[in-house]
C-alpha positions in Angstrom: 24.7 -5.2 3.0 22.1 -3.6 5.4 18.6 -3.1 4.4 16.4 -1.0 6.8 12.6 -2.2 6.5 11.7 -6.1 7.0 8.8 -6.0 4.0 8.3 -6.8 0.8 11.0 -4.7 -0.7 13.6 -5.4 2.3 13.2 -8.8 1.8 12.8 -8.9 -2.1 16.3 -7.2 -2.6 17.7 -9.6 -0.1 16.3 -12.3 -1.8 17.7 -11.4 -5.4 20.9 -10.2 -4.0 21.4 -13.8 -2.9 20.0 -15.4 -6.3 22.4 -13.1 -8.3 25.6 -14.2 -6.9 26.2 -12.1 -3.9 28.1 -13.5 -0.8 28.9 -10.9 1.5 26.7 -10.7 4.9 23.3 -9.1 4.5 21.4 -7.7 7.5 17.8 -6.9 7.4 16.4 -4.7 10.2 13.0 -4.3 10.8 10.8 -2.4 13.4 8.1 -5.1 14.2 9.0 -8.2 16.3 7.3 -10.6 12.9 9.8 -11.6 9.9 8.6 -10.3 7.0 5.2 -10.6 5.9 2.6 -9.9 3.3 0.5 -6.7 4.3 -1.9 -7.0 1.5 -4.4 -10.0 3.1 -4.5 -8.0 6.3 -7.8 -6.2 5.3 -8.9 -9.3 3.9 -8.2 -12.7 4.6 -6.6 -11.8 8.3 -9.5 -9.9 9.1 -11.9 -12.6 7.9 -10.1 -15.3 10.1 -9.1 -17.5 7.0 -5.2 -16.6 7.4 -2.9 -16.4 11.0 0.6 -15.6 9.7 1.3 -14.3 6.2 4.9 -14.6 6.4 6.8 -14.1 2.9 9.5 -17.1 3.3 9.8 -19.8 6.1 11.6 -19.6 9.3 15.1 -21.9 8.0 15.0 -19.1 4.5 17.0 -17.2 6.6 19.5 -19.2 7.8 19.9 -21.2 4.5 20.2 -17.6 3.1 22.8 -16.4 5.4 20.6 -13.1 6.3 20.8 -12.0 9.6 17.6 -10.4 11.0 17.6 -7.5 13.1 13.7 -7.7 14.4 12.1 -5.5 16.9 15.1 -2.7 16.4 13.9 0.6 15.2 16.2 2.9 12.9 16.6 6.4 14.2 19.1 7.8 12.2 21.5 7.5 9.5 24.9 8.9 8.3 25.7 8.3 4.9 29.5 10.2 5.8 30.8 7.4 7.9 27.9 4.9 6.0 26.5 4.0 9.5 22.6 3.3 10.8 22.0 3.7 14.0 19.2 2.0 15.9 17.0 3.1 18.7 18.9 1.3 21.7 22.1 3.5 20.4 23.9 0.4 18.7 25.4 1.5 15.6 25.5 -1.1 12.4 27.9 -0.2 9.6 27.4 -0.5 6.1 29.0 -0.9 2.0 25.9 -0.3 0.6 22.4 0.5 2.1 18.7 0.1 1.1 16.0 1.9 2.5 12.8 0.0 2.5 10.9 1.4 5.4 7.6 1.5 4.1 4.5 3.7 5.2 2.7 4.9 8.6 -0.9 5.4 8.4 -2.3 8.8 8.9 -4.0 9.4 11.9 -7.9 11.3 12.3 -7.1 14.5 12.8 -7.2 16.0 16.6 -8.2 12.5 17.7 -6.1 11.5 20.7 -3.3 8.8 20.4 -5.2 5.9 22.0 -9.4 5.3 21.6 -10.4 2.2 22.5 -12.7 0.9 19.2 -10.6 3.3 17.1 -8.0 1.6 14.6 -5.9 1.7 11.9 -4.6 -1.1 9.5 -1.2 -1.1 8.6 0.8 -4.0 10.5 -0.3 -7.6 11.4 -0.7 -6.4 14.9 -2.8 -3.6 14.0 -5.5 -6.5 11.9 -5.0 -9.2 14.5 -6.5 -6.2 17.3 -9.2 -5.2 15.3 -10.4 -9.1 14.3 -10.3 -9.5 17.9 -13.1 -6.7 18.3 -15.6 -8.3 15.5 -17.2 -11.1 17.4 -18.3 -8.5 20.1 -19.2 -5.4 18.0 -22.3 -4.8 15.9 -21.9 -1.3 14.3 -18.8 -0.2 12.2 -17.7 2.8 10.6 -15.4 3.0 7.9 -13.5 6.5 7.3 -12.3 6.4 3.7 -13.5 4.7 0.6 -9.8 4.2 -0.7 -8.5 0.8 -1.1 -8.1 -0.1 2.1 -11.4 1.3 3.4 -13.1 -0.8 0.5 -11.3 -3.8 1.7 -11.9 -3.4 5.3 -15.4 -2.5 5.2 -16.2 -5.5 2.7 -13.9 -7.7 5.2 -16.4 -6.2 8.3 -19.6 -6.8 6.5 -18.9 -10.3 6.0 -17.8 -10.5 9.2 -21.3 -10.2 10.4 -21.4 -6.5 11.3 -23.7 -3.1 10.0 -21.3 -1.0 8.4 -21.1 2.5 7.5 -18.4 3.4 4.8 -17.5 7.2 5.0 -16.1 9.0 2.0 -15.9 12.4 0.9 -15.6 12.5 -2.6 -18.6 11.7 -5.1 -18.0 7.6 -5.1 -15.2 5.0 -3.7 -12.0 5.1 -5.6 -12.7 8.5 -7.2 -9.0 9.9 -6.5 -7.6 6.3 -8.2 -10.5 5.1 -10.7 -12.3 8.0 -11.4 -16.0 8.5 -10.1 -17.6 6.5 -13.5 -15.8 3.5 -12.2 -15.9 4.3 -8.7 -19.8 4.4 -9.1 -19.6 0.4 -10.1 -17.5 -0.2 -6.7 -19.8 2.0 -5.3 -23.0 -0.4 -6.8 -20.9 -3.5 -5.2 -20.9 -2.3 -1.5 -24.4 -0.9 -1.5 -25.6 -4.2 -2.9 -23.8 -6.2 -0.4 -25.6 -4.3 2.8 -23.1 -1.2 3.1 -24.3 1.8 4.3 -22.3 4.2 1.9 -22.3 7.8 2.9 -20.5 9.6 0.1 -19.8 13.5 -0.4 -19.4 14.5 3.2 -16.9 14.3 5.7 -16.1 13.3 9.5 -17.0 16.0 12.2 -16.4 14.0 15.1 -15.0 10.5 16.4 -17.4 10.3 19.4 -15.9 8.9 22.3 -17.0 10.4 25.9 -15.1 8.0 28.0 -11.9 7.4 26.2 -14.1 4.3 23.9 -16.0 5.1 20.9 -19.4 5.4 20.9 -20.5 7.2 17.3 -19.0 9.3 14.3 -21.0 12.8 14.0 -20.7 13.5 10.0 -20.4 17.0 8.6 -24.2 16.9 8.0 -24.9 16.7 11.5 -25.9 13.0 11.0 -24.5 10.5 13.7 -23.8 6.9 13.4 -23.8 4.3 16.0 -20.2 2.5 16.2 -18.4 0.0 18.2 -15.3 0.2 15.6 -13.9 2.4 13.9 -11.5 2.2 11.2 -9.5 5.2 9.7 -8.4 4.5 6.4 -7.7 8.3 4.8 -4.0 7.5 3.3 -0.6 7.0 4.4 2.6 9.2 4.8 6.0 7.6 3.9 8.2 6.6 6.9 11.1 9.1 6.5 11.5 10.7 9.9 14.6 8.5 11.1 16.4 10.4 7.9 16.4 13.9 9.4 19.9 15.5 9.2 21.1 12.5 7.0 20.8 15.2 4.0 19.6 12.1 1.9 17.3 14.1 -0.1 13.2 13.8 -0.2 10.7 14.2 -2.3 8.7 17.0 -2.7 4.9 16.5 -1.6 3.2 17.5 -4.6 5.3 14.4 -6.2 4.3 12.1 -3.4 7.0 12.7 -1.2 9.3 10.3 0.3 13.0 9.9 -0.8 14.2 11.1 -3.5 15.7 8.3 -6.4 16.9 8.2 -10.0 15.7 5.7 -12.4 17.1 3.0 -10.6 16.7 3.7 -7.2 20.1 5.7 -6.3 19.3 8.3 -3.6 21.6 11.2 -3.4 23.9 9.6 -1.0 26.4 7.4 -2.1 25.3 3.8 -2.1 22.0 4.0 -0.2 18.6 3.3 -2.3 15.4 3.1 -1.5 12.3 0.6 -3.0 8.8 0.3 -2.2 6.1 2.6 -0.5 8.5 5.0 0.6 10.8 5.4 -2.6 10.2 8.1 -5.1 11.6 7.2 -8.7 11.9 8.9 -11.7 9.8 7.5 -14.5 10.1 9.3 -17.6 12.2 12.0 -16.2 8.8 12.5 -13.9 9.3 11.9 -9.9 6.8 9.6 -8.8 5.7 7.4 -6.3 3.3 4.2 -6.3 2.1 2.1 -3.4 1.5 -1.3 -5.3 3.4 -4.7 -4.6 4.3 -5.7 -8.3 5.7 -2.2 -8.1 8.1 -3.0 -5.3 9.1 -6.3 -6.4 10.3 -5.1 -9.7 12.0 -2.2 -7.9 13.7 -5.0 -5.6 14.4 -6.3 -8.3 16.5 -3.1 -10.1 18.4 -2.2 -7.1 19.6 -5.9 -6.7 21.2 -5.5 -10.0 22.9 -2.2 -9.0 24.7 -3.8 -6.3 25.8 -6.6 -7.9 27.3 -3.9 -10.8 25.1 -3.9 -13.1 24.3 -1.6 -15.7 21.7 1.3 -15.5 19.5 -0.3 -18.0 15.4 -0.6 -16.9 12.8 -2.2 -18.6 9.3 -1.0 -17.5 7.0 -3.1 -16.7 3.0 -2.6 -16.9 1.7 -1.3 -14.1 -0.5 -4.0 -12.1 -2.3 -4.3 -8.7 -5.5 -5.7 -7.4 -7.9 -5.5 -4.7 -10.4 -7.9 -3.3 -13.4 -6.9 -2.0 -16.7 -9.4 -1.1 -16.4 -12.1 -3.9 -14.8 -10.1 -6.8 -11.3 -9.5 -7.5 -10.8 -5.8 -8.5 -8.0 -5.4 -11.1 -5.9 -2.6 -12.3 -3.6 -2.9 -14.8 -1.8 0.6 -16.6 -2.0 3.4 -15.0 -5.3 5.0 -14.9 -5.9 9.2 -14.0 -8.9 10.2 -13.3 -9.4 12.8 -15.8 -8.9 9.9 -18.5 -11.9 9.2 -20.6 -13.8 5.9 -19.4 -15.2 2.7 -22.0 -17.5 0.5 -20.0 -17.2 -2.3 -22.3 -18.9 -5.0 -20.4 -20.9 -4.4 -17.1 -23.7 -7.4 -16.0 -24.7 -5.5 -13.1 -21.9 -6.6 -11.1 -18.6 -8.1 -12.6 -17.3 -5.5 -15.0 -14.7 -4.6 -17.9 -13.4 -1.0 -18.8 -11.2 0.7 -21.1 -9.3 4.1 -19.6 -8.0 6.2 -22.7 -5.8 9.6 -23.1 -5.9 11.3 -26.2 -7.3 8.2 -27.5 -4.5 5.9 -26.7 -5.3 3.3 -24.5 -4.0 4.0 -21.0 -5.5 1.7 -18.5 -8.1 -1.7 -18.3 -9.9 -2.2 -14.6 -11.9 -5.0 -14.5 -14.0 -6.7 -11.3 -14.6 -10.9 -11.9 -12.7 -10.1 -15.4 -9.3 -11.8 -14.7 -8.8 -13.3 -17.8 -10.1 -10.4 -19.8 -7.8 -7.9 -18.0 -5.0 -10.3 -18.0 -5.0 -10.6 -22.0 -4.4 -6.7 -22.6 -1.5 -6.6 -21.2 0.4 -6.8 -24.2 -1.2 -3.8 -25.6 -0.6 -1.4 -22.9 3.6 -2.4 -23.5 3.0 -0.4 -27.0 0.9 2.8 -27.9 -2.3 1.5 -28.6 -5.2 3.3 -29.9 -8.7 2.5 -27.6 -10.6 2.2 -31.0 -8.6 -0.9 -32.1 -10.3 -2.8 -28.3 -13.7 -2.3 -29.1 
């Protein structure tokens, strides 16, 4: 058993295999030098200095579970015909079953040189530490992109005492994920906490005349001072190593990534994919989801297939969360920006909203409403008229 990608998806596949009686060797191959760690804290507790290490398992787990870690080993090619992977070192590793869990890489700012001092993207632990080490010597920060990562970083940098500008071309933060009505409530949270929120405007240039960032120029001509710039404009599935493998990729219109069936099988025999890089069929529709719980569920399904289970899959209710300032924003279900939104509770800071499509509940979003959100989970497991909840 070879697993490419030593993150959440990879370690959960390995753990599920061992817990279900799989006794053959398992090799976990990771491009980073760190053992598997949790990524969500990188933009939150790691930046805030509350956590230094966020390992998913203690060091002794791997020996006890009989899992071989091959860290600092980038995979450059996969050959399904002879069932091997090739590492950057030139070494070849054979497999009987292969799981691809390579995740994402941040989308760089267009046209920016590879190395500009003070410009950061956060995907790895080392990325987060590099940004954290510059905070104490900085005054002004600009965060480009008000998706979940951008909003979390803006909140963390503000909490660390920086003056933060958050720039987003859409009318509100999180507009693409949650729609503009709830995005406006997230905007209120940020402005109330001192973030200089600039929406409806893009970035024309990152100004770095001497190789170090000095400012950010917006499309409207405004120049924002910046000692630190964090680029959070989306991510790209890591699939370049599959070139020439014949393994089918999903088209960009459906999110890209590695094309899979409803149980994680790819177009190649005995090759599976899980996590952010994997595009699974859900209700006969290709869908790539970038959420922690989704990866955990997929890892369980794939491990079940490898040890000889049937194809039955029980779909869980999608769930993810985002910690911003002192609030936990939770999303239960699958909201779409064009859903009808019903704000049922809003005290000026905390809020709760239902989403519906054709009168049927599709999602619940809450900020600071943990119990109220989670109590609705059963209502999302079967078609429920939203009117029944109001």
